[in-house]
N, CA, C and O of each residue as an XYZ file, in Angstrom:
964
protein
N       0.848     -1.201      0.000
C       0.000      0.000      0.000
C       0.882      1.249      0.000
O       1.776      1.388      0.834
N       0.624      2.140     -0.930
C       1.392      3.385     -1.043
C       0.655      4.497     -0.289
O      -0.513      4.778     -0.558
N       1.358      5.118      0.654
C       0.747      6.129      1.515
C       1.523      7.437      1.413
O       2.750      7.453      1.512
N       0.801      8.519      1.216
C       1.363      9.862      1.301
C       1.119     10.378      2.710
O      -0.025     10.415      3.163
N       2.178     10.779      3.414
C       2.058     11.264      4.787
C       2.352     12.757      4.847
O       3.317     13.232      4.247
N       1.517     13.493      5.572
C       1.602     14.952      5.650
C       1.645     15.378      7.114
O       0.758     15.025      7.892
N       2.668     16.134      7.488
C       2.768     16.662      8.853
C       2.989     18.162      8.805
O       4.019     18.633      8.323
N       2.017     18.910      9.307
C       2.152     20.370      9.400
C       1.724     20.846     10.784
O       1.264     21.977     10.944
N       1.878     19.978     11.783
C       1.401     20.289     13.129
C       2.326     21.229     13.903
O       1.943     21.757     14.947
N       3.543     21.438     13.391
C       4.514     22.332     14.018
C       5.072     23.251     12.929
O       4.645     23.145     11.779
N       6.009     24.148     13.248
C       6.625     24.941     12.197
C       7.362     24.122     11.144
O       7.674     24.635     10.069
N       7.645     22.850     11.441
C       8.309     21.971     10.472
C       7.273     21.352      9.548
O       6.318     20.727     10.011
N       7.458     21.523      8.244
C       6.595     20.880      7.258
C       7.257     19.592      6.802
O       8.429     19.591      6.425
N       6.510     18.498      6.834
C       7.073     17.213      6.438
C       6.151     16.455      5.505
O       4.942     16.383      5.727
N       6.737     15.887      4.453
C       6.003     15.068      3.486
C       6.781     13.776      3.286
O       8.005     13.806      3.162
N       6.093     12.652      3.253
C       6.756     11.380      2.996
C       5.853     10.489      2.162
O       4.629     10.618      2.196
N       6.461      9.598      1.425
C       5.730      8.575      0.676
C       6.348      7.229      1.032
O       7.567      7.062      1.008
N       5.486      6.276      1.360
C       5.960      4.947      1.741
C       5.178      3.891      0.982
O       4.045      4.105      0.552
N       5.825      2.743      0.836
C       5.176      1.559      0.266
C       5.312      0.461      1.300
O       6.406     -0.061      1.513
N       4.208      0.103      1.946
C       4.308     -0.775      3.097
C       5.145     -0.093      4.151
O       4.880      1.054      4.514
N       6.174     -0.799      4.658
C       7.058     -0.193      5.667
C       8.367      0.283      5.045
O       9.347      0.508      5.755
N       8.386      0.436      3.734
C       9.554      0.978      3.044
C       9.329      2.465      2.773
O       8.340      2.840      2.143
N      10.235      3.299      3.241
C      10.146      4.739      3.009
C      10.736      5.054      1.640
O      11.936      4.886      1.423
N       9.898      5.510      0.723
C      10.353      5.793     -0.642
C      10.980      7.173     -0.766
O      11.909      7.368     -1.549
N      10.479      8.126      0.001
C      11.013      9.489     -0.074
C      10.440     10.356      1.021
O       9.350     10.101      1.532
N      11.192     11.391      1.379
C      10.777     12.278      2.463
C      11.370     13.665      2.246
O      12.519     13.807      1.828
N      10.564     14.686      2.537
C      11.029     16.073      2.494
C      10.690     16.722      3.832
O       9.555     16.638      4.300
N      11.671     17.363      4.439
C      11.465     18.102      5.686
C      11.916     19.536      5.470
O      13.023     19.782      4.991
N      11.054     20.481      5.828
C      11.359     21.894      5.630
C      11.090     22.642      6.930
O       9.943     22.758      7.361
N      12.149     23.149      7.551
C      12.024     23.829      8.835
C      12.222     25.332      8.635
O      13.253     25.896      9.003
N      11.220     25.956      8.050
C      11.298     27.394      7.765
C      10.101     28.138      8.335
O       9.644     29.124      7.756
N       9.597     27.671      9.459
C       8.503     28.303     10.187
C       7.181     28.124      9.447
O       7.106     27.475      8.403
N       6.120     28.737     10.039
C       4.762     28.439      9.593
C       4.370     29.149      8.297
O       3.835     30.258      8.334
N       4.629     28.523      7.168
C       4.120     28.991      5.880
C       3.498     27.799      5.153
O       3.620     27.653      3.937
N       2.833     26.957      5.932
C       2.310     25.716      5.375
C       1.277     25.946      4.273
O       1.186     25.161      3.329
N       0.503     27.022      4.395
C      -0.519     27.288      3.383
C       0.098     27.515      2.012
O      -0.536     27.249      0.990
N       1.339     28.008      1.986
C       2.009     28.275      0.715
C       2.854     27.091      0.237
O       2.999     26.877     -0.967
N       3.406     26.329      1.175
C       4.443     25.360      0.797
C       4.004     23.904      0.803
O       4.669     23.061      0.201
N       2.896     23.591      1.471
C       2.549     22.191      1.653
C       2.253     21.484      0.331
O       2.850     20.447      0.042
N       1.354     22.023     -0.465
C       1.002     21.367     -1.726
C       2.162     21.341     -2.718
O       2.344     20.322     -3.385
N       2.961     22.408     -2.852
C       4.143     22.300     -3.721
C       5.110     21.207     -3.277
O       5.719     20.545     -4.117
N       5.259     21.006     -1.952
C       6.124     19.941     -1.459
C       5.558     18.569     -1.815
O       6.297     17.664     -2.205
N       4.247     18.426     -1.677
C       3.602     17.165     -2.063
C       3.859     16.876     -3.538
O       4.250     15.768     -3.905
N       3.638     17.875     -4.369
C       3.827     17.672     -5.804
C       5.286     17.391     -6.144
O       5.578     16.562     -7.006
N       6.198     18.080     -5.468
C       7.626     17.860     -5.714
C       8.032     16.423     -5.417
O       8.736     15.794     -6.207
N       7.583     15.904     -4.267
C       7.975     14.545     -3.894
C       7.338     13.520     -4.820
O       7.997     12.563     -5.227
N       6.077     13.704     -5.156
C       5.428     12.772     -6.079
C       6.128     12.778     -7.438
O       6.322     11.725     -8.046
N       6.503     13.955     -7.908
C       7.214     14.049     -9.193
C       8.552     13.319     -9.142
O       8.916     12.604    -10.075
N       9.281     13.509     -8.040
C      10.585     12.856     -7.898
C      10.451     11.332     -7.919
O      11.330     10.626     -8.415
N       9.342     10.841     -7.375
C       9.118      9.395     -7.309
C       8.349      8.870     -8.522
O       8.044      7.680     -8.610
N       8.038      9.779     -9.458
C       7.287      9.425    -10.665
C       5.953      8.779    -10.308
O       5.561      7.750    -10.857
N       5.270      9.433     -9.357
C       3.959      8.987     -8.921
C       2.956     10.127     -9.093
O       3.336     11.292     -9.206
N       1.681      9.776     -9.111
C       0.609     10.758     -9.063
C      -0.308     10.400     -7.904
O      -0.174      9.336     -7.299
N      -1.232     11.287     -7.602
C      -2.180     11.020     -6.518
C      -2.980      9.749     -6.811
O      -3.372      9.035     -5.888
N      -3.219      9.469     -8.083
C      -3.953      8.253     -8.449
C      -3.229      6.985     -8.026
O      -3.864      5.956     -7.798
N      -1.900      7.048     -7.919
C      -1.118      5.867     -7.533
C      -1.171      5.590     -6.031
O      -0.775      4.513     -5.585
N      -1.650      6.541     -5.262
C      -1.686      6.396     -3.810
C      -2.872      5.537     -3.384
O      -3.887      5.461     -4.075
N      -2.719      4.893     -2.228
C      -3.815      4.130     -1.636
C      -4.420      4.839     -0.432
O      -5.590      4.636     -0.107
N      -3.628      5.660      0.220
C      -4.108      6.340      1.429
C      -3.328      7.624      1.648
O      -2.214      7.797      1.154
N      -3.954      8.524      2.410
C      -3.321      9.774      2.843
C      -3.275      9.759      4.363
O      -4.302      9.577      5.017
N      -2.090      9.949      4.925
C      -1.938     10.018      6.384
C      -1.625     11.446      6.800
O      -0.978     12.190      6.063
N      -2.089     11.825      7.990
C      -1.881     13.194      8.460
C      -1.781     13.195      9.980
O      -2.433     12.394     10.649
N      -0.964     14.098     10.526
C      -0.928     14.283     11.974
C      -2.156     15.077     12.398
O      -2.549     16.042     11.741
N      -2.756     14.653     13.511
C      -4.027     15.256     13.920
C      -3.907     16.099     15.184
O      -4.915     16.548     15.729
N      -2.663     16.319     15.659
C      -2.480     17.162     16.820
C      -2.097     16.361     18.043
O      -2.147     15.131     18.054
N      -1.709     17.105     19.084
C      -1.761     18.554     19.223
C      -0.674     19.247     18.409
O       0.157     18.601     17.770
N      -0.702     20.587     18.448
C       0.285     21.374     17.733
C      -0.260     22.748     17.405
O      -1.189     23.236     18.049
N       0.331     23.362     16.396
C      -0.123     24.669     15.942
C      -1.550     24.563     15.406
O      -1.820     23.761     14.513
N      -2.457     25.364     15.946
C      -3.852     25.279     15.538
C      -3.992     25.507     14.032
O      -4.701     24.769     13.348
N      -3.314     26.533     13.526
C      -3.399     26.835     12.098
C      -2.764     25.729     11.262
O      -3.337     25.289     10.265
N      -1.580     25.286     11.671
C      -0.902     24.238     10.938
C      -1.703     22.961     10.885
O      -1.769     22.313      9.841
N      -2.316     22.587     12.001
C      -3.126     21.378     12.042
C      -4.302     21.461     11.072
O      -4.603     20.503     10.361
N      -4.956     22.609     11.054
C      -6.124     22.763     10.179
C      -5.730     22.706      8.713
O      -6.443     22.129      7.892
N      -4.584     23.311      8.385
C      -4.105     23.265      7.001
C      -3.783     21.833      6.600
O      -4.161     21.388      5.517
N      -3.085     21.109      7.473
C      -2.722     19.734      7.168
C      -3.923     18.833      7.005
O      -3.993     18.053      6.055
N      -4.881     18.932      7.930
C      -6.072     18.081      7.845
C      -6.914     18.425      6.625
O      -7.430     17.531      5.955
N      -7.059     19.717      6.333
C      -7.834     20.115      5.157
C      -7.180     19.610      3.873
O      -7.860     19.166      2.948
N      -5.841     19.684      3.831
C      -5.115     19.187      2.656
C      -5.297     17.686      2.500
O      -5.586     17.197      1.408
N      -5.125     16.957      3.599
C      -5.254     15.496      3.555
C      -6.671     15.068      3.177
O      -6.859     14.177      2.348
N      -7.655     15.704      3.786
C      -9.042     15.340      3.476
C      -9.394     15.695      2.037
O     -10.107     14.953      1.362
N      -8.881     16.851      1.568
C      -9.157     17.244      0.189
C      -8.581     16.258     -0.810
O      -9.243     15.890     -1.780
N      -7.338     15.826     -0.572
C      -6.710     14.851     -1.463
C      -7.432     13.505     -1.395
O      -7.674     12.871     -2.422
N      -7.774     13.073     -0.173
C      -8.438     11.783     -0.009
C      -9.815     11.777     -0.655
O     -10.190     10.811     -1.318
N     -10.560     12.848     -0.464
C     -11.898     12.912     -1.044
C     -11.837     13.044     -2.564
O     -12.578     12.373     -3.282
N     -10.948     13.912     -3.048
C     -10.870     14.149     -4.485
C     -10.416     12.939     -5.275
O     -10.851     12.736     -6.409
N      -9.539     12.128     -4.682
C      -9.001     10.962     -5.394
C      -9.576      9.649     -4.875
O      -9.145      8.574     -5.293
N     -10.556      9.730     -3.956
C     -11.221      8.548     -3.408
C     -10.198      7.617     -2.740
O     -10.107      6.436     -3.074
N      -9.430      8.176     -1.788
C      -8.408      7.407     -1.077
C      -8.778      7.294      0.401
O      -9.606      8.052      0.907
N      -8.160      6.348      1.074
C      -8.369      6.175      2.507
C      -7.648      7.280      3.282
O      -6.669      7.849      2.801
N      -8.144      7.575      4.488
C      -7.536      8.580      5.360
C      -7.055      7.908      6.646
O      -7.751      7.071      7.221
N      -5.843      8.292      7.090
C      -5.292      7.799      8.349
C      -4.820      9.006      9.153
O      -3.923      9.728      8.719
N      -5.419      9.230     10.323
C      -5.045     10.359     11.185
C      -4.308      9.823     12.406
O      -4.803      8.930     13.093
N      -3.111     10.374     12.677
C      -2.241      9.869     13.748
C      -1.875     11.016     14.689
O      -1.483     12.082     14.214
N      -1.988     10.836     15.999
C      -1.602     11.896     16.941
C      -0.142     12.316     16.772
O       0.739     11.476     16.592
N       0.098     13.606     16.830
C       1.442     14.149     16.641
C       2.437     13.602     17.667
O       3.581     13.307     17.322
N       2.013     13.469     18.907
C       2.922     12.992     19.947
C       3.352     11.553     19.706
O       4.481     11.183     20.027
N       2.464     10.738     19.146
C       2.837      9.368     18.789
C       3.950      9.380     17.747
O       4.888      8.587     17.815
N       3.832     10.293     16.782
C       4.852     10.385     15.725
C       6.197     10.833     16.282
O       7.238     10.299     15.899
N       6.182     11.807     17.178
C       7.430     12.268     17.789
C       8.093     11.155     18.597
O       9.306     10.961     18.520
N       7.296     10.430     19.364
C       7.846      9.330     20.159
C       8.461      8.262     19.256
O       9.450      7.627     19.624
N       7.882      8.069     18.088
C       8.371      7.040     17.157
C       9.799      7.321     16.698
O      10.510      6.401     16.295
N      10.226      8.585     16.755
C      11.617      8.916     16.411
C      12.617      8.147     17.273
O      13.746      7.895     16.852
N      12.189      7.776     18.490
C      13.094      7.114     19.432
C      12.635      5.693     19.756
O      12.930      5.172     20.832
N      11.922      5.076     18.838
C      11.467      3.707     19.065
C      12.684      2.807     19.294
O      13.704      2.942     18.618
N      12.562      1.885     20.260
C      13.607      0.942     20.667
C      14.663      1.570     21.578
O      15.609      0.889     21.975
N      14.521      2.857     21.919
C      15.432      3.439     22.908
C      15.083      2.884     24.291
O      13.908      2.657     24.578
N      16.083      2.663     25.151
C      15.803      2.142     26.494
C      15.246      3.248     27.395
O      15.589      4.420     27.244
N      14.394      2.856     28.320
C      13.857      3.828     29.258
C      12.580      4.471     28.759
O      11.907      3.951     27.868
N      12.261      5.602     29.344
C      11.049      6.344     29.019
C      11.330      7.315     27.872
O      12.387      7.943     27.827
N      10.379      7.430     26.951
C      10.463      8.417     25.882
C       9.352      9.443     26.104
O       8.184      9.088     26.261
N       9.734     10.718     26.115
C       8.785     11.775     26.440
C       8.853     12.889     25.389
O       9.700     13.775     25.498
N       7.987     12.864     24.381
C       7.938     13.966     23.429
C       7.367     15.213     24.106
O       6.371     15.140     24.825
N       8.001     16.337     23.870
C       7.503     17.598     24.437
C       7.420     18.647     23.337
O       8.396     18.918     22.638
N       6.239     19.228     23.202
C       6.003     20.297     22.226
C       5.716     21.574     22.993
O       4.912     21.578     23.924
N       6.370     22.654     22.605
C       6.194     23.928     23.286
C       4.760     24.421     23.109
O       4.353     24.769     22.000
N       3.995     24.451     24.203
C       2.607     24.896     24.159
C       2.448     26.334     24.645
O       1.333     26.817     24.839
N       3.594     27.018     24.842
C       3.593     28.391     25.364
C       3.073     28.389     26.804
O       2.699     27.340     27.327
N       3.048     29.553     27.439
C       2.579     29.713     28.813
C       3.299     28.769     29.781
O       2.718     28.322     30.769
N       4.577     28.469     29.485
C       5.400     27.582     30.313
C       4.808     26.180     30.430
O       4.982     25.496     31.439
N       4.101     25.767     29.370
C       3.536     24.428     29.309
C       4.054     23.689     28.086
O       4.560     24.290     27.138
N       3.914     22.360     28.132
C       4.227     21.524     26.974
C       3.051     20.604     26.685
O       2.320     20.206     27.591
N       2.879     20.273     25.413
C       2.017     19.155     25.041
C       2.876     17.904     25.150
O       4.008     17.880     24.667
N       2.342     16.872     25.778
C       3.181     15.698     26.006
C       2.347     14.456     26.241
O       1.136     14.525     26.451
N       3.016     13.330     26.200
C       2.525     12.049     26.691
C       3.779     11.241     27.014
O       4.871     11.563     26.545
N       3.620     10.200     27.809
C       4.764      9.408     28.251
C       4.691      8.024     27.604
O       3.633      7.396     27.584
N       5.827      7.556     27.076
C       5.869      6.300     26.320
C       7.005      5.412     26.818
O       7.973      5.876     27.421
N       6.849      4.108     26.539
C       7.948      3.160     26.713
C       7.973      2.259     25.481
O       6.928      1.803     25.016
N       9.160      2.007     24.961
C       9.288      1.168     23.777
C       9.143     -0.304     24.150
O       9.732     -0.774     25.123
N       8.349     -1.023     23.356
C       8.150     -2.445     23.584
C       8.342     -3.238     22.308
O       8.754     -2.691     21.285
N       8.045     -4.522     22.365
C       8.246     -5.398     21.216
C       7.449     -4.927     20.004
O       7.928     -5.026     18.874
N       6.240     -4.416     20.227
C       5.361     -4.016     19.133
C       5.378     -2.515     18.879
O       4.453     -1.981     18.267
N       6.415     -1.833     19.340
C       6.498     -0.395     19.136
C       6.288      0.361     20.434
O       6.464     -0.189     21.521
N       5.916      1.606     20.316
C       5.756      2.439     21.494
C       4.452      2.152     22.235
O       3.381      2.069     21.635
N       4.572      2.003     23.551
C       3.401      1.877     24.415
C       3.197      3.204     25.133
O       4.095      3.697     25.816
N       2.006      3.776     24.973
C       1.726      5.055     25.637
C       1.266      4.786     27.058
O       0.345      4.003     27.289
N       1.926      5.450     28.018
C       1.663      5.221     29.434
C       0.772      6.279     30.066
O       0.323      6.113     31.200
N       0.511      7.365     29.346
C      -0.275      8.459     29.925
C      -1.234      9.008     28.881
O      -1.157      8.663     27.702
N      -2.130      9.858     29.330
C      -2.995     10.583     28.402
C      -2.185     11.646     27.673
O      -1.101     12.022     28.118
N      -2.713     12.127     26.554
C      -2.170     13.333     25.939
C      -2.551     14.493     26.848
O      -3.682     14.560     27.329
N      -1.617     15.404     27.085
C      -1.902     16.467     28.032
C      -1.124     17.738     27.720
O      -0.069     17.708     27.087
N      -1.672     18.849     28.181
C      -0.958     20.120     28.216
C      -0.671     20.387     29.682
O      -1.592     20.477     30.494
N       0.604     20.513     30.023
C       0.974     20.509     31.435
C       2.166     21.423     31.675
O       3.005     21.611     30.794
N       2.233     21.986     32.868
C       3.380     22.812     33.248
C       4.633     21.942     33.306
O       4.577     20.768     33.673
N       5.748     22.534     32.942
C       7.006     21.795     32.881
C       7.341     21.150     34.226
O       7.742     19.987     34.274
N       7.178     21.890     35.300
C       7.513     21.369     36.624
C       6.624     20.189     37.006
O       7.092     19.238     37.631
N       5.354     20.243     36.637
C       4.443     19.136     36.940
C       4.829     17.880     36.169
O       4.776     16.774     36.707
N       5.215     18.051     34.913
C       5.649     16.902     34.118
C       6.909     16.286     34.724
O       7.037     15.064     34.790
N       7.822     17.124     35.158
C       9.048     16.617     35.774
C       8.731     15.771     37.002
O       9.394     14.762     37.243
N       7.728     16.168     37.781
C       7.340     15.394     38.950
C       6.787     14.028     38.545
O       7.078     13.022     39.192
N       5.989     13.992     37.474
C       5.466     12.711     36.982
C       6.606     11.791     36.558
O       6.587     10.591     36.836
N       7.589     12.361     35.889
C       8.703     11.560     35.387
C       9.615     11.091     36.516
O      10.153      9.985     36.461
N       9.788     11.908     37.518
C      10.602     11.510     38.680
C      10.036     10.248     39.327
O      10.780      9.374     39.771
N       8.712     10.172     39.372
C       8.061      9.040     40.035
C       8.315      7.719     39.319
O       8.189      6.655     39.926
N       8.669      7.772     38.040
C       8.922      6.554     37.277
C      10.302      5.980     37.550
O      10.540      4.797     37.306
N      11.213      6.804     38.054
C      12.547      6.369     38.460
C      13.294      5.648     37.334
O      13.880      4.587     37.550
N      13.269      6.234     36.131
C      13.971      5.682     34.973
C      14.613      6.823     34.193
O      14.272      7.990     34.387
N      15.546      6.475     33.309
C      16.066      7.474     32.386
C      14.948      7.945     31.472
O      14.073      7.165     31.097
N      14.978      9.218     31.118
C      13.937      9.801     30.265
C      14.592     10.442     29.049
O      15.478     11.286     29.176
N      14.140     10.026     27.871
C      14.608     10.611     26.609
C      13.576     11.618     26.114
O      12.408     11.280     25.926
N      14.020     12.866     25.902
C      13.133     13.918     25.428
C      13.345     14.165     23.939
O      14.465     14.110     23.431
N      12.235     14.439     23.255
C      12.274     14.738     21.833
C      11.215     15.795     21.545
O      10.188     15.831     22.222
N      11.442     16.658     20.552
C      10.467     17.687     20.200
C      10.996     19.089     20.415
O      12.047     19.274     21.029
N      10.269     20.083     19.911
C      10.753     21.461     20.001
C      10.714     22.012     21.418
O      11.268     23.079     21.681
N      10.061     21.293     22.342
C      10.088     21.710     23.741
C      11.462     21.567     24.371
O      11.738     22.163     25.412
N      12.328     20.775     23.739
C      13.686     20.613     24.267
C      14.437     21.940     24.229
O      15.107     22.306     25.194
N      14.326     22.660     23.112
C      15.014     23.943     22.987
C      14.498     24.952     24.004
O      15.263     25.766     24.521
N      13.197     24.897     24.289
C      12.599     25.877     25.196
C      12.791     25.517     26.669
O      12.991     26.400     27.503
N      12.733     24.214     26.992
C      12.694     23.818     28.404
C      13.713     22.741     28.778
O      13.682     22.228     29.896
N      14.605     22.395     27.866
C      15.570     21.344     28.144
C      16.396     21.603     29.392
O      16.677     20.684     30.161
N      16.785     22.859     29.593
C      17.603     23.173     30.768
C      16.832     22.959     32.067
O      17.416     22.590     33.085
N      15.517     23.191     32.029
C      14.689     22.987     33.219
C      14.619     21.502     33.568
O      14.772     21.126     34.729
N      14.386     20.658     32.556
C      14.315     19.218     32.814
C      15.672     18.676     33.263
O      15.742     17.803     34.128
N      16.744     19.195     32.673
C      18.079     18.754     33.070
C      18.333     19.076     34.541
O      18.945     18.286     35.260
N      17.864     20.231     34.978
C      18.059     20.624     36.383
C      17.193     19.778     37.313
O      17.647     19.378     38.385
N      15.956     19.503     36.915
C      15.025     18.806     37.798
C      15.219     17.291     37.807
O      14.936     16.638     38.812
N      15.700     16.726     36.691
C      15.842     15.272     36.597
C      17.282     14.797     36.717
O      17.528     13.606     36.908
N      18.233     15.713     36.607
C      19.638     15.351     36.786
C      20.134     14.336     35.780
O      19.880     14.481     34.584
N      20.837     13.310     36.235
C      21.475     12.336     35.356
C      20.491     11.476     34.577
O      20.881     10.821     33.611
N      19.239     11.465     34.972
C      18.249     10.647     34.257
C      17.703     11.347     33.026
O      16.937     10.752     32.268
N      18.080     12.587     32.816
C      17.593     13.369     31.677
C      18.463     13.122     30.457
O      19.684     13.261     30.522
N      17.832     12.750     29.330
C      18.532     12.512     28.074
C      17.806     13.251     26.957
O      16.584     13.395     26.996
N      18.562     13.722     25.955
C      17.958     14.431     24.835
C      18.280     13.736     23.513
O      19.394     13.253     23.306
N      17.299     13.694     22.633
C      17.513     13.123     21.308
C      18.540     13.940     20.545
O      18.718     15.130     20.806
N      19.222     13.293     19.592
C      20.157     14.008     18.734
C      19.398     14.928     17.780
O      18.190     14.791     17.588
N      20.132     15.863     17.192
C      19.515     16.872     16.342
C      18.692     16.320     15.193
O      17.663     16.894     14.838
N      19.133     15.206     14.601
C      18.401     14.657     13.458
C      17.148     13.900     13.877
O      16.341     13.513     13.031
N      16.982     13.685     15.188
C      15.813     12.973     15.688
C      14.847     13.876     16.437
O      13.717     13.475     16.717
N      15.267     15.071     16.760
C      14.514     15.867     17.718
C      13.284     16.543     17.109
O      12.327     16.851     17.819
N      13.310     16.773     15.790
C      12.185     17.422     15.126
C      11.202     16.383     14.582
O      11.567     15.223     14.392
N       9.945     16.800     14.329
C       8.966     15.876     13.752
C       9.458     15.318     12.416
O      10.114     16.020     11.646
N       9.138     14.057     12.149
C       9.518     13.404     10.904
C       8.280     12.831     10.236
O       7.559     12.032     10.834
N       8.035     13.235      9.005
C       6.939     12.639      8.249
C       7.203     11.156      8.027
O       6.269     10.373      7.857
N       8.493     10.766      8.029
C       8.838      9.356      7.898
C       8.323      8.535      9.067
O       7.898      7.394      8.883
N       8.355      9.103     10.274
C       7.810      8.406     11.451
C       6.300      8.258     11.309
O       5.749      7.198     11.608
N       5.628      9.312     10.856
C       4.198      9.236     10.581
C       3.908      8.140      9.563
O       2.936      7.397      9.703
N       4.750      8.041      8.542
C       4.558      7.032      7.499
C       4.614      5.619      8.057
O       3.827      4.762      7.655
N       5.547      5.364      8.990
C       5.664      4.027      9.558
C       4.458      3.687     10.439
O       3.961      2.562     10.400
N       3.995      4.641     11.220
C       2.807      4.407     12.037
C       1.579      4.207     11.162
O       0.731      3.363     11.452
N       1.487      4.986     10.093
C       0.358      4.848      9.169
C       0.382      3.486      8.478
O      -0.668      2.884      8.253
N       1.578      2.999      8.141
C       1.703      1.687      7.502
C       1.168      0.587      8.415
O       0.482     -0.327      7.958
N       1.481      0.678      9.699
C       0.982     -0.319     10.648
C      -0.536     -0.260     10.752
O      -1.204     -1.292     10.810
N      -1.071      0.951     10.776
C      -2.525      1.101     10.816
C      -3.158      0.509      9.558
O      -4.190     -0.158      9.632
N      -2.542      0.752      8.413
C      -3.082      0.246      7.156
C      -3.069     -1.279      7.116
O      -3.997     -1.900      6.599
N      -2.018     -1.875      7.663
C      -1.932     -3.338      7.698
C      -3.097     -3.943      8.476
O      -3.549     -5.049      8.178
N      -3.575     -3.207      9.472
C      -4.698     -3.661     10.291
C      -6.036     -3.131      9.774
O      -7.070     -3.296     10.419
N      -6.002     -2.489      8.597
C      -7.216     -1.904      8.004
C      -7.877     -0.898      8.945
O      -9.103     -0.804      9.008
N      -7.055     -0.155      9.669
C      -7.557      0.841     10.613
C      -7.523      2.222      9.958
O      -6.568      2.983     10.118
N      -8.573      2.518      9.231
C      -8.676      3.795      8.538
C      -9.675      4.698      9.250
O     -10.535      4.228      9.994
N      -9.549      6.003      9.013
C     -10.444      6.974      9.644
C     -11.528      7.405      8.673
O     -11.322      7.468      7.461
N     -12.688      7.701      9.243
C     -13.786      8.208      8.432
C     -13.456      9.620      7.949
O     -13.092     10.487      8.744
N     -13.583      9.837      6.669
C     -13.200     11.118      6.074
C     -13.952     12.289      6.698
O     -13.404     13.384      6.819
N     -15.192     12.068      7.091
C     -16.030     13.172      7.562
C     -16.050     13.292      9.084
O     -16.484     14.311      9.620
N     -15.584     12.261      9.779
C     -15.625     12.308     11.232
C     -14.252     12.467     11.879
O     -14.172     12.718     13.081
N     -13.182     12.327     11.119
C     -11.833     12.489     11.683
C     -11.670     13.914     12.212
O     -11.945     14.885     11.506
N     -11.223     14.024     13.448
C     -11.115     15.327     14.102
C      -9.692     15.588     14.570
O      -8.887     14.668     14.718
N      -9.407     16.844     14.796
C      -8.104     17.252     15.317
C      -8.071     17.129     16.838
O      -9.098     17.249     17.506
N      -6.882     16.890     17.367
C      -6.676     16.830     18.818
C      -6.021     18.139     19.248
O      -4.837     18.360     18.997
N      -6.794     18.999     19.894
C      -6.256     20.292     20.316
C      -5.726     20.256     21.757
O      -4.796     20.991     22.090
N      -6.303     19.421     22.595
C      -6.030     19.297     24.032
C      -6.553     20.502     24.812
O      -7.286     20.332     25.786
N      -6.192     21.696     24.404
C      -6.704     22.871     25.108
C      -7.252     23.867     24.092
O      -7.005     23.740     22.893
N      -7.988     24.847     24.574
C      -8.595     25.847     23.711
C      -7.555     26.830     23.202
O      -6.534     27.065     23.848
N      -7.827     27.404     22.031
C      -6.935     28.423     21.481
C      -7.025     29.697     22.312
O      -7.983     29.891     23.061
N      -6.025     30.563     22.177
C      -6.018     31.833     22.904
C      -7.219     32.680     22.506
O      -7.801     33.361     23.350
N      -7.597     32.646     21.229
C      -8.756     33.411     20.760
C     -10.031     32.924     21.446
O     -10.871     33.736     21.833
N     -10.185     31.600     21.602
C     -11.368     31.065     22.280
C     -11.389     31.455     23.752
O     -12.441     31.798     24.293
N     -10.227     31.404     24.397
C     -10.136     31.775     25.809
C     -10.535     33.239     25.995
O     -11.298     33.567     26.904
N     -10.018     34.118     25.134
C     -10.330     35.539     25.239
C     -11.807     35.810     24.966
O     -12.425     36.644     25.626
N     -12.371     35.093     23.978
C     -13.795     35.274     23.654
C     -14.660     34.859     24.834
O     -15.610     35.561     25.182
N     -14.344     33.728     25.452
C     -15.123     33.274     26.602
C     -14.991     34.239     27.774
O     -15.954     34.454     28.510
N     -13.806     34.821     27.955
C     -13.613     35.786     29.030
C     -14.470     37.035     28.790
O     -15.066     37.574     29.722
N     -14.526     37.489     27.525
C     -15.358     38.660     27.196
C     -16.836     38.360     27.436
O     -17.573     39.191     27.967
N     -17.260     37.147     27.031
C     -18.659     36.773     27.228
C     -19.013     36.723     28.711
O     -20.080     37.181     29.119
N     -18.111     36.164     29.510
C     -18.355     36.086     30.946
C     -18.420     37.475     31.557
O     -19.249     37.733     32.430
N     -17.540     38.380     31.098
C     -17.527     39.743     31.616
C     -18.814     40.476     31.263
O     -19.365     41.211     32.082
N     -19.288     40.271     30.038
C     -20.527     40.925     29.592
C     -21.720     40.420     30.372
O     -22.604     41.194     30.739
N     -21.747     39.102     30.629
C     -22.852     38.536     31.390
C     -22.845     39.056     32.822
O     -23.896     39.331     33.402
N     -21.649     39.188     33.383
C     -21.538     39.693     34.751
C     -22.019     41.137     34.822
O     -22.691     41.532     35.774
N     -21.660     41.933     33.786
C     -22.073     43.348     33.765
C     -23.577     43.484     33.630
O     -24.185     44.368     34.234
N     -24.184     42.596     32.826
C     -25.620     42.682     32.616
C     -26.431     42.285     33.837
O     -27.601     42.640     33.973
N     -25.772     41.531     34.733
C     -26.463     41.068     35.940
C     -26.358     42.072     37.092
O     -27.039     41.940     38.109
N     -25.493     43.078     36.914
C     -25.299     44.065     37.972
C     -26.436     45.078     37.991
O     -26.439     45.988     38.821
C-alpha cells in the first residue's frame, strides 16, 4: 500500500511517501509556519521525484495534533481534500505518537515535548516495547515542573524529543539530573517518515479513519477562544449588575 504522509502540526513541514514499511522518499522543511504556501508544492515535488501521481496512492496520512492550531487545520484540510478528491483512505495519527516514534527501541522512558507556550508543553509518556511504542499516559498540556514530577516518580532514564527541548531542556536537566537525556539533532524534530511508519501499521490492520468524522486533537482551547469566553463572561456579569 502506497501512503502519502503529511505533517504540518509544528513549524516543520514534512512530506513522505511509503510503500508498506519501506520509506520511498521524504522532504522536511524547517522554515517556520508557511504551510498554506508550501505544503502542496512539497507534495507535488515529492510525487514528481518518485514518478507517482495522486492516483497511484492508496491512502493519505496526516498528523491530527496537538500542535499549531493553524498548521493542524491546514494539514487536515489538505489530507481530506486529497483523499476525497481521489477517493483514497484517510489515516489520522496523533502528533505525539509520531514524535515518540523517532526514538522507538530506545531504552527507558520516551517523552515527546512540544512547546505549548505559557510555560507548558504538550506531552505524553511512552515506553518502547516489542510491538512499538506503548503510551503510558494521556495526551496532556501541562506545566514543565508538573511533568518533571510525573517523570521523577517513574525512576527511569527519560529521553526527550520535540521542540520543547530547545525551550525547556535546561529545566528538565536541572530537575531530573542524570536521568535526563535528549535526542540528537536529526531525531529531535517531527519526521513525516515516522508518521509514514505508524500509518503503515494502521493500514496493515485496516484501521482507517472516516473522512467526515476524523477530528483534530487540540487538548486545550486556542487563545482566541479563551479571550472570547472571558469577554462573554464579563458581559454577562455586567448585565447582571
